[in-house]
N, C-alpha and C positions, 0 to 999 in steps of 0.2 A: 545740674544744680545739686548741691549738697543738701543733705537733710539738715534742716534748721530746727533746733530745739531751744526754746526759751522758757524758763520757769517763771510763772507770774510772781509779781511782788504781792505779798499777802499782808493784810492788815488785821489786827485783832479787834474783834467787835466787843460791844458791851456784854453780849451774851456768852462770851467765851468761845464762840465758834470762829472759824476762819472764813473771811469773805474775799471773793475775787475782786480785783481792783476794777474801777470804772475805767474803761479804755475806749478809744475811738475805733480801734480795730479788734475784732473778736478773733477767735481761733480759726485756723485754716488747715486744710489737708488736701494733698494730691496724691493719687495712687493709680496703679494699673489695675483695671477691673478684673482682668484674667489671671494675673499672677499674684496680685496683692502687694506688689512691690511699692513701697512708700517712696515717692520721689521727693516730696517736701512736706513738712508740717510745722505748725506753730501752735503750741498749747492744745494739741489734739485731744488730750484727755481731760481738759478743763470742763467743769459742768456748765451747761448753758440751757436756756429755755428753748425747746425745739419749735414752738409754735406749730405751724401747719406741716412741718416736716414729720410730725407725728402721723400724718396721713399715709406716709410710706409703710408704716407698720399696720395701719388699718387696712390698706390695700393688700399687704402681704397675707394677713390673716384671712381676708376674704378670698384671695386667690387660692389659698389652701383649702378653704371650705368648698370652693367650686371644684377643685381637683378631686376632693373626697366625695363629690356627688351630693353635698348638702345644699348647694345653690346652683342655679343655672343662669347664664347671662341673659336669657330671654324671660326669666321669671319676674313677675310683677310683685313688688314688695310695697308694704304700707308705709305711709308717712304718719307717724304718731304725733300727738300734741307736743310731746317732749322734743321730738326732732324739729317740728315746725317752729318751735319757740327759740331755736338757737340764734345767736347773734350773727350778723353779717361777717364775712361774705356768705351768701346763701342764694339758692335759686328760688326759694319762696313758694314751693308747692304747699297748699293749705293742708291742715290735718285732715286725714281721711282720704286723701288722694293716693295714687299709686304711681310708681315709676319702675322701669325695668332695671335689673341689676347692672346691665351694660351702661345704660345712660347715667345711673347713679355713680358708677365708677368714673365715667368721663367727667361728670360734674365735680367729683371729688378731686381727681388728679389734674385736671386741666384748669378748672375755675376755682378750685380749693373751697368747695361749698361745704360750710360747717353743718348745715342741716342734713346733707347727704351722708356725712360721716356717721351721724346717729341713725339714719335710716338703714344703712348697711350694717352697723353694729347690732341693731335690734333684729334684723333679719338673720344675721349669721350667728348671733349669740343668745338670742331669746330676749335678753335684757342687756342694756349698756354695761351694767356691772359685770355680768358674765363675760362679755366681750373684752372689757378692759383687763380682767383677770387673765384671759387668753393672751392678750397683748403682752402682759408682763411675764407670763410663763414662757412665751416665745422669746422675749428679750433675754431671759435667764438662760434658755437653751442655746441661744446664739452667742452667749458670752458678753452681752452688752452691760457691762458692770456699772456704768454711770447712768443707765437709762431706767426711768420709771414713769409709767403713764397713769393718769387719773381720768382722762377722757379720750375719745377717739378722734377729736378734731384739732386739738392743740390750743384751744382757747386757754388763756392764762390761768394757771394754778401753780403756786410755788412748789408743789410736789411733782409737777410734770417736768422731767429733767432728761438731759442727754448729753452727749459730747460729739465733737466732730469725728472722733475715732469710731464711736458707735454708729453714727449715721452713715459713715462710709462702709462699715461692715454690712449694715442693713441694705444699703443701696446695691452693694455687690451681690448679696444673696438674692435679692428680688430679681435682679437682672439675670443671674445665672440659672435660678430655678424656674423662672417664668418668662423666658424670652418671647413667648407668644403674646405677652401683654405689654411689650415695650412701646407699642404704638400709642398707648394712653399717655405716656410721658413726653412724647414728641409732637403730639396733636396740637395744631395751631389754635383751634377753638372748639367749643362744644355748641352744637345748634340746639337751642331751647325754644321751640316754636319758631317764631320769626326772628328771635334774637340770636346773635352770635356772641357768646361769651369767650373772650380771648384768653389764651393761656398767659398766666402772670409771668412765666419765664421768658423774658424778652430775648434771652440768649439764643433761643432756637430760631429767631427771626434775624438776629444780627450776626451769627457765626455759622457759616455753611456746615461745619463739621458737627455742630451741637445736635444732640438727639435726646435730651432730657435733662433733669428728671423732675424736681419738685422745689417750689418756693415755700417760704414760711415767713409770716410777719405777725407779731403782736408788739405793742409798744415796749413791753418789758424785755423782749429778746432782740429787738432791732430786726434788720432784714437778713434773713437766712436763705441759703440756696445750696442744694445738691445739684451739680451740673455735670453732665456727661458729654463726651464728644468722641467720635471715631475718625481715625485717619490712618491710611495705609495699613489696614488690618489690625490696628492697635486701638484699644478703647481705654480712655482715662476718665476718672471721676474726681471732681473737685468738690470740697465742702467748704462753704464760707458762712461763718456765723457772725452776727452782730454788726453788719454794715449799717451805715447811717441812712442809706436810701437804696431804692431798687437799682438805680443806675450804678451805684457804688459796688453792690454785690455782684452785678453782672460784669463790671470791669475787672474786679479782682479775679473772678472765676475765669474769665477769658484769658487774662494774663497768665494765670496758673496753667491752664490747659495748653496754651500756645507754647509756653516755655517748656512744659513737660514733654511735648512732642519733639522738641529739639534735643532732649536728653536721651542718650542711649541706655538701654536696660542694663542694670548692674546687679550682680549676685551679692554684692557687699551691702546693699541697702536693706533695711529691715522690712519685714512683712507687716501688713496692716494689723494682723492679729497679735503681733509682738508688741505693739504700742500699749502702754498701760493707761488706764483711767485713774483719775483721782478717786479716792474712796467715796462712794455714794453717801452724801449727807455731810462730808467733812468741810466742804467749801460751799458757800452760798453764791450763786451766780450774780454777776454784775446785773444791774437793772438799767436798761437803756432808755427808759421812758423819757427822762429829761433831755436826752440827746436827739432822739428821733421823733418825738411827739411833743414838740414845744408848744403846740397850740391845744394839746389835750387838756381838758379840764383837770385841775389839780385833784389828786386823790382825796376822797372824802371818807370820813368815818362812817361806819355802819350805824344806821339809826337805832337808837337803843330799844325802840319798841319791837325790833325784829329779834331780840334776844329771847330765847325760849328754852325750856327743858333745863337740864343740868349742864354744866360746862366747866371750863378751867380758865384761869388767867395766868399769863406769863409775866405779869408785873405792869406797873405804870411807868410811863416815860414822858419826858418834857415835850417831845415833838412827835408828830405823826411818823416822820421818817425813822426815828429811833425805834418806835414801837413796831413799825413794819419790818425793820431789820431783824428785831428779836423774833417776831412771828415767823418770818421766812426761815430763819435759822432752826427754830424748834420743829417746824413742820417737816423738814427734810431729814431729821435725824431718824434713827431706827424706831423710836417710839411713835413719832408723828406721821411717818410716811403713809401708813394705811389706817390712821385713825379716822373714825366716822365723824359726822357732824359738819358744822359750818365753822369757818374761821375768818377773822377780820380784825380791824382796829376800831375800837369804841372810844368815843370822846366822853371822858368822865364828867360828871356834873360839876357845875360852878367853875368850869375851865381849870380843873385840877390836873390836867394832863391827858394822856392817851394810854389805853390799855390794849395789850395784845391778847386776844381771847379766842376761845372755841366754845360753841354752844350747840344746842340740839343733840346732846349726848345724854344717855341714861346715867343714873346715879352710879351704878357699879363700874361702868366704863370710865366715868370721870375720876373716881377714886383710884382705879387701877392706873390710869394715865399719869396722874400726879405722883403716885407711888413710884412709877418707873422714872419720871423726870427728876424727882428728888434723889433717887438712887444715883443719878448722873450729876448730882450737885447743881441741878437747874431749878430756878425759882418756879414754883407752880402752886396755885391756890385753887381749891375746888370751889365752884360757884353754884349756889343753889338757885332754884327758880325764884325764891323770895328775894335773893340778892339782885337778880336780874330785874325783877319788878321794881325794886327800890331805885335802881339806877335809872330806869325808865321814868319813874315818877318824879325824880329830881332833875331830869335833863330837859333842856330846851333845844329842840332840834332846829338846825339852821334852815333858812328859807332856800328852796331849790332855785338854782340859777337858770334852769331851762335850757342849758347847753346840751346838745345832742352828743351821744357817746361816739368815740372813735370806732370805726368798723374793724374789729379784731379778726385777724385771719385774712383780711384783705391786704393788698399791697398799696393801698392809698389811704393814709391816715386822715381821711375826711369822712363825715357821715355818709352812709350809704342811702340812696333813695329807695324807698319802699316800692316794690313791684309785686303785683299779684299776677299769678299765672293760673292757667286752667287746672282743675283738680287732677286730671289724668294726663300723663305724658307717656308716650310709647318709647 
């Protein structure tokens, strides 16, 4: 198969940034894990939301901590209130409970447990913030130019970004540096008490040669998969981003892998590290929510009473979608990527539109952020605590519908049933 390269059609947004097009098929990549030879790819450098593929980096950093002697597989680590509060998918150990590093890794990589990502991050880094800094430093060291992490589990944040190329590089590095941990990626299920939590990667059950690696899903990203398979002494890795359902991502990965094994190695094909990423922050990824989560409750504005501290506004827009596009564009730029505080869309009083805002920032940071944005010819207005209070006083909040949220990080866009487990698991 010849290398397939297709440049995406780009649309100019209201914010002056470039936005990737909405498409039914996301980027793909197929390469030889040992040699790095790229057998095929389609938009491999295009930015995408990684979802739980982020946990490949979480695991890699933890593996390095174990190798350095900072953690042990049999070590019991604490479940903090922050970890226990994470959205599904999760195994649900109550705050104050403990779990071994080994079982936490199984839960992370087999069941894609969001709470265990935080448990491991706090154990390995002291704080989640420190751990995420380690993730980003590692990404920089590996040359993952399109990748940036905000959290260790992949729950949606517009600044949590990657590309098929970068996920391929990471998967190859994890496999080559830590072959002793490959069993985590091919494990059929993780035993949690009497429960058997099945591996979300159905390909390891459907394809005899498949031996890993990791699934990912949030509504914004669609269904992602890094899939590996070994045949006749050759190991290939496929990356599929933005599929419409879990069956679709498995089908595409299986077809890529099977076709790749039919291709003879060629010295004329490019190496994985020779593929280029689109510059980080230049293109806003497509949002797959309307395609893969049709039953998801429509996005809602942040309640105005949550606005606090100082903040900034990126302007008012007629629709929620236009404001969301502006916000996502500003957050992934060089100024917003590591900006503190909260961000979201706020419904302005008297139905006068929607504002893209950040809040819970101190005064000096708000002033500095707006100064930087204005230097880039971007609209930015500093918001004082008094301005936020005025918005809240004039706003009438909508009545809650009572709909349950989609389980982010799960492979099933339906609300997860709450399960309580014992405090301690070995």
